[in-house]
Structures are given as C-alpha cells and as structure tokens.
KOLLO-165122 format. One record per residue (C-alpha): residue number from 0; x, y, z. Coordinates in steps of 0.1 Angstrom, whole numbers, plus 5000, padded with zeros to 4 digits. Each point is the difference from the previous one (the first is absolute). Last residue first. Example, Ala and Ser with C-alpha at 12.3 -4.5 7.8 and 13.67 -1.06 7.14 Angstrom:
2
(rec 1,(5137,4989,5071))
(rec 0,(4986,4966,5007))
This chain:
303
(rec 302,(0760,1800,2375))
(rec 301,(5016,4982,5029))
(rec 300,(4972,4973,5003))
(rec 299,(5001,4993,4963))
(rec 298,(5038,4995,4999))
(rec 297,(4998,4977,5030))
(rec 296,(4972,4980,4984))
(rec 295,(5020,4995,4968))
(rec 294,(5030,4989,5021))
(rec 293,(4979,4974,5017))
(rec 292,(4987,4987,4967))
(rec 291,(5035,4998,4985))
(rec 290,(5013,4981,5031))
(rec 289,(4970,4977,4997))
(rec 288,(5009,4990,4964))
(rec 287,(5038,4998,5005))
(rec 286,(4996,4977,5030))
(rec 285,(4975,4978,4982))
(rec 284,(5023,4996,4970))
(rec 283,(5031,4994,5020))
(rec 282,(4983,4975,5023))
(rec 281,(4982,4979,4973))
(rec 280,(5017,4967,5008))
(rec 279,(5004,5008,5037))
(rec 278,(4964,5013,5003))
(rec 277,(4984,4968,4989))
(rec 276,(4975,4995,5028))
(rec 275,(4993,5037,5001))
(rec 274,(4998,5000,4962))
(rec 273,(4973,4973,5000))
(rec 272,(4981,5019,5028))
(rec 271,(4996,5030,4976))
(rec 270,(4983,4978,4973))
(rec 269,(4974,5022,4982))
(rec 268,(5016,5034,5004))
(rec 267,(5036,4988,4994))
(rec 266,(4991,4980,4969))
(rec 265,(5011,5019,4969))
(rec 264,(5026,5022,5015))
(rec 263,(5016,4971,5020))
(rec 262,(5002,4977,4969))
(rec 261,(5014,5028,4979))
(rec 260,(5026,5009,5026))
(rec 259,(5011,4964,5004))
(rec 258,(5002,4997,4962))
(rec 257,(5021,5031,4997))
(rec 256,(5024,4987,5027))
(rec 255,(5004,4966,4982))
(rec 254,(5011,5015,4966))
(rec 253,(5020,5027,5019))
(rec 252,(5022,4974,5016))
(rec 251,(5021,5024,5022))
(rec 250,(5037,4992,5000))
(rec 249,(5024,4985,5025))
(rec 248,(5001,4967,4981))
(rec 247,(4977,5004,4970))
(rec 246,(5007,4970,4979))
(rec 245,(4999,4975,5029))
(rec 244,(4968,5016,5011))
(rec 243,(4980,4993,4968))
(rec 242,(4987,4965,5007))
(rec 241,(4993,5009,5037))
(rec 240,(4980,5031,4989))
(rec 239,(4981,4979,4976))
(rec 238,(4992,4974,5027))
(rec 237,(4988,5027,5024))
(rec 236,(4980,5015,4971))
(rec 235,(4982,4967,4994))
(rec 234,(4993,4997,5038))
(rec 233,(4985,5035,5001))
(rec 232,(4976,4990,4972))
(rec 231,(4992,4967,5017))
(rec 230,(4992,5018,5033))
(rec 229,(4980,5026,4980))
(rec 228,(4980,4972,4984))
(rec 227,(4992,4985,5034))
(rec 226,(4989,5034,5014))
(rec 225,(4977,5004,4970))
(rec 224,(5003,5021,4969))
(rec 223,(4974,4998,4973))
(rec 222,(4987,5035,5005))
(rec 221,(5034,5014,4990))
(rec 220,(4998,4985,4965))
(rec 219,(5012,4965,4989))
(rec 218,(4965,4988,4992))
(rec 217,(4995,5030,4978))
(rec 216,(5024,4985,4975))
(rec 215,(5012,5023,4973))
(rec 214,(5010,4980,4969))
(rec 213,(5037,5003,4990))
(rec 212,(5009,5002,4963))
(rec 211,(5033,4990,4986))
(rec 210,(5021,5018,4974))
(rec 209,(5028,4991,4976))
(rec 208,(5019,5023,4976))
(rec 207,(5020,5016,5028))
(rec 206,(5019,4970,5011))
(rec 205,(5019,5010,5032))
(rec 204,(5029,4977,5008))
(rec 203,(5008,4991,5036))
(rec 202,(5035,4987,5008))
(rec 201,(5020,4978,5024))
(rec 200,(4972,4979,5014))
(rec 199,(4998,4981,5033))
(rec 198,(4989,5030,5022))
(rec 197,(4972,5005,4975))
(rec 196,(4986,4966,5008))
(rec 195,(4999,5004,5037))
(rec 194,(4983,5034,4997))
(rec 193,(4978,4985,4974))
(rec 192,(4986,4974,5025))
(rec 191,(4994,5025,5028))
(rec 190,(4982,5025,4978))
(rec 189,(4980,4973,4983))
(rec 188,(4989,4986,5034))
(rec 187,(4988,5035,5009))
(rec 186,(4968,4984,5015))
(rec 185,(4990,4964,5008))
(rec 184,(5035,4990,5012))
(rec 183,(5007,4966,5015))
(rec 182,(5004,4985,4965))
(rec 181,(5033,5019,4995))
(rec 180,(5007,4996,4963))
(rec 179,(5027,4975,4994))
(rec 178,(5037,5007,4998))
(rec 177,(5019,5028,4983))
(rec 176,(5024,4976,4983))
(rec 175,(4972,4981,4983))
(rec 174,(4985,5032,4987))
(rec 173,(5033,5011,4987))
(rec 172,(5005,4966,4984))
(rec 171,(4967,5002,4982))
(rec 170,(5010,5033,4983))
(rec 169,(4977,5030,5008))
(rec 168,(4976,5022,4981))
(rec 167,(4986,5027,5022))
(rec 166,(4972,5025,4994))
(rec 165,(4976,4972,5011))
(rec 164,(5011,5005,5036))
(rec 163,(4990,5037,5002))
(rec 162,(5029,5023,5008))
(rec 161,(4998,5021,5032))
(rec 160,(5004,5036,5009))
(rec 159,(5002,5022,5031))
(rec 158,(5022,5026,4982))
(rec 157,(5031,4998,5022))
(rec 156,(4994,4963,5008))
(rec 155,(4997,4988,4964))
(rec 154,(5030,5022,4991))
(rec 153,(5021,4985,5028))
(rec 152,(4990,4964,4989))
(rec 151,(5013,5007,4965))
(rec 150,(5032,5015,5015))
(rec 149,(5005,4968,5019))
(rec 148,(4995,4980,4969))
(rec 147,(5029,5018,4984))
(rec 146,(5003,4990,4963))
(rec 145,(4966,5016,4992))
(rec 144,(4985,5007,4966))
(rec 143,(4973,5026,4997))
(rec 142,(4964,5007,5010))
(rec 141,(5007,5001,5037))
(rec 140,(4991,5037,5003))
(rec 139,(4966,4994,4985))
(rec 138,(4996,5022,4969))
(rec 137,(4965,4988,4990))
(rec 136,(4977,4979,5022))
(rec 135,(4973,4992,4975))
(rec 134,(4964,5008,5011))
(rec 133,(4982,4971,4984))
(rec 132,(4968,5006,4980))
(rec 131,(5009,4972,4974))
(rec 130,(5004,4977,5030))
(rec 129,(4963,5002,5008))
(rec 128,(4984,4997,5034))
(rec 127,(5023,5018,5025))
(rec 126,(5033,5006,4983))
(rec 125,(5036,5006,5010))
(rec 124,(5030,5003,4977))
(rec 123,(5034,4985,4996))
(rec 122,(5034,5004,4983))
(rec 121,(5025,4972,5000))
(rec 120,(5023,4978,5020))
(rec 119,(5026,4975,4990))
(rec 118,(5023,4978,5021))
(rec 117,(5037,4994,4998))
(rec 116,(5018,4971,5018))
(rec 115,(5000,4979,4969))
(rec 114,(5023,5024,4983))
(rec 113,(4987,5023,4973))
(rec 112,(4994,4998,4962))
(rec 111,(4972,4975,5005))
(rec 110,(4984,5023,5025))
(rec 109,(4993,5027,4973))
(rec 108,(4982,4975,4977))
(rec 107,(4982,4986,5029))
(rec 106,(4986,5034,5009))
(rec 105,(4988,5007,4965))
(rec 104,(4983,4967,4994))
(rec 103,(4984,4995,5034))
(rec 102,(4983,5034,5001))
(rec 101,(4990,5003,4963))
(rec 100,(4963,4995,5005))
(rec 99,(4999,5022,5031))
(rec 98,(4994,4984,5033))
(rec 97,(4967,4999,5020))
(rec 96,(4990,4996,5037))
(rec 95,(4970,4982,5016))
(rec 94,(5016,4966,5004))
(rec 93,(5033,5012,5013))
(rec 92,(5031,4995,4978))
(rec 91,(5035,4987,5007))
(rec 90,(5021,4994,4969))
(rec 89,(5028,4975,5004))
(rec 88,(5028,4993,4976))
(rec 87,(5017,4966,4991))
(rec 86,(4965,4985,5001))
(rec 85,(4990,4966,5013))
(rec 84,(4974,5008,5026))
(rec 83,(4984,4976,5025))
(rec 82,(5021,5011,5030))
(rec 81,(4996,5036,4990))
(rec 80,(4963,4997,4999))
(rec 79,(5000,4983,5035))
(rec 78,(5020,5029,5013))
(rec 77,(4977,5025,4985))
(rec 76,(4970,4982,5015))
(rec 75,(5016,5001,5034))
(rec 74,(5006,5037,4997))
(rec 73,(4964,5006,4989))
(rec 72,(4986,4984,5031))
(rec 71,(4990,4967,5016))
(rec 70,(5028,4979,5013))
(rec 69,(5003,4966,4982))
(rec 68,(4985,4968,5015))
(rec 67,(4967,5008,4983))
(rec 66,(5016,4999,4965))
(rec 65,(5000,5033,4981))
(rec 64,(4981,4994,4968))
(rec 63,(5017,4999,4966))
(rec 62,(4993,5014,4966))
(rec 61,(5023,5001,4970))
(rec 60,(4998,5023,4970))
(rec 59,(5024,4992,4972))
(rec 58,(4974,4976,4988))
(rec 57,(4980,5028,4983))
(rec 56,(4963,5001,4992))
(rec 55,(4989,4971,5022))
(rec 54,(5024,5014,5027))
(rec 53,(4982,5033,4998))
(rec 52,(4965,4984,5005))
(rec 51,(5014,4980,5029))
(rec 50,(5013,5032,5017))
(rec 49,(4966,5017,4999))
(rec 48,(4983,4969,5014))
(rec 47,(5026,4998,5028))
(rec 46,(4994,5036,5010))
(rec 45,(4962,4993,5002))
(rec 44,(4996,5012,5036))
(rec 43,(5011,4983,5032))
(rec 42,(5037,5004,4995))
(rec 41,(5024,4978,5020))
(rec 40,(5034,5016,4994))
(rec 39,(5001,4993,4963))
(rec 38,(5034,4997,4984))
(rec 37,(5003,5013,4964))
(rec 36,(5031,4989,4980))
(rec 35,(5004,5018,4967))
(rec 34,(5026,4985,4977))
(rec 33,(5019,5021,4975))
(rec 32,(5017,4998,4967))
(rec 31,(4977,5024,4981))
(rec 30,(5016,5034,5002))
(rec 29,(4976,5024,4984))
(rec 28,(4978,4996,5030))
(rec 27,(4962,5003,4993))
(rec 26,(4992,4967,5017))
(rec 25,(5016,5014,5032))
(rec 24,(4979,5031,4999))
(rec 23,(4969,4978,4995))
(rec 22,(5010,4981,5031))
(rec 21,(4998,5032,5021))
(rec 20,(4967,5011,4984))
(rec 19,(4986,4965,5008))
(rec 18,(5011,5002,5036))
(rec 17,(4975,5027,5009))
(rec 16,(4965,4986,5006))
(rec 15,(5013,4965,5008))
(rec 14,(5024,5016,5026))
(rec 13,(4989,4980,5031))
(rec 12,(5036,4993,5011))
(rec 11,(5030,4999,4976))
(rec 10,(5037,4995,5000))
(rec 9,(5016,5007,4966))
(rec 8,(5035,4988,4989))
(rec 7,(5011,5008,4964))
(rec 6,(5028,4976,4991))
(rec 5,(5022,5012,4971))
(rec 4,(5016,4974,4978))
(rec 3,(5031,5011,4980))
(rec 2,(4995,5006,4963))
(rec 1,(5034,5016,4993))
(rec 0,(4998,5032,4980))
C-alpha cells in the first residue's frame, strides 16, 4: 500500500485531563505515516504541558496556538490546522474522542482503490468515561456504500441520524473544494461543513473493520442552550438548507425538517419567545405541533 501522509487535525481547549487518551489512540495506529496537528484555542489548564510531553516522545505530533488575530473557536482551529497540514488525506478528530488502532490503515487501503472524490466512513460507539465500555451503534442504516449522496441525506433525515466527524477519512482536495469551516458558528459547525463537503463527493465507502469512539459531552446538553446558541444553531440549519435546496427542487428536505423538529421538541418549553421570533423558519413544525395538541383536546372533550 502507498505510504501517503495523513494529517490528523485536532482543535483543543482545556482538555489536559482527556487529550492524552486521544493522542494515545493515534500513537497506537497501525498506519504510521501520519502527522498530528493540535491547535490550542487559548487553554488555561496544562494542555500545553501534555502536548509537549507527547512531542518529546514522537516528533509526528505538532502543537500550535491560535494567534490572537484569528477567530476563537474550534472551527478556526481546524482551519489553522488544515493550513499547516501537509497530508494527502485529512482526519478530523476532537480532543476527547478516540479512534481504533486500525482506523487510518483500513480506510486508506479502501480509498486508494477509489476516485479522489470518494470519502470513507466507519462504525462508531458512544462512551462516557472509558472507551472500552462504549455502546457501539450497530446496524445503522447508513452503514453501507453510497453512490447517491442525496439518498444518504434522506436516510439521515428519515431516522434523525448523524455521522461523527472522526468517522470520516477525506482526501485533501475534497476538503479544499468544500471550503473552510464556518468560523461564525459555535454550534453545529460540523454539520454545516460536512454538508458542503458531501455535496462535493461522488461516493461514500463504509469500512466495517474500523471504529471510532465518541465521548458524551454534558456541556452540549439541553441545559447548555442559550438564546445566542439557538440563534447560531438556527443559522447553521439555514445554511444547510440553502446548500441542499438546489438538489431538492420542489421536494421536502427531510434532513433539515427532522433537525427543525428536534430543535423545537428539545427547547420549546425553555425558549418559547425564540420560536415566536423565528416562526417563519419553524412554521411547519410549530403548526403541526399545535394542530396535534388542539386535535387531542377536541377528542378528549368529545369523549
């Protein structure tokens, strides 16, 4: 197999207590021609000290700090990492997640037999403290090869699913063609970026032998929502809807509709005024919800 360089790009912020596990999963890779670029977003803990210890062990690790004149946030750090990278393939990875030891090797082996506009995905699991105790997402409906990206989005929408970013392995040219990560988004930036990227590809290959592990993050739970975050979340889905509309002329975009429904269901009680102000964007979901409630009341009253 060709020994092409893979660039692993990791944004980080105050992950001194977790990033070591992530870096250990990289050190364990059976494919060895990689560089790991970690971009710090202004950590105030000992993240730098942890990274220095890994660099001393292996020069393939590289550590950079986001410059003050660059936008704060994970998206900005990913853009910086890409600018600094040299690899023919890109592996995005968050600083608290883990990839299986064979991940890079088996996905690259498959991609080398495909066109440059093909990307790879794999199986994934969710864990809280220990990756060994992950709940693996078995039999996901998108665990197969896809030649119709529209069909792929339809399945994600039908089942309300997503694909973790570290599941993907992508060619450098695909990333460049998709454009930079949107640095104005602080939430769902991955969903917006990968929508643009997937619309540039011609095929998705599912590599069953690889697996990635996603750490539950309580900071992204319902209690973490604010009006500002909801505005950014809405904005991200407006962008996604705009990206997809040319491929769904006259059709419902189930991928976007399921997201709107999920946002409304999760936050309607805590942020009712937000939905009043953004009724036009959520109008179908809101109308459906209150129509159902009214109909239920009518049925109860006539019993």
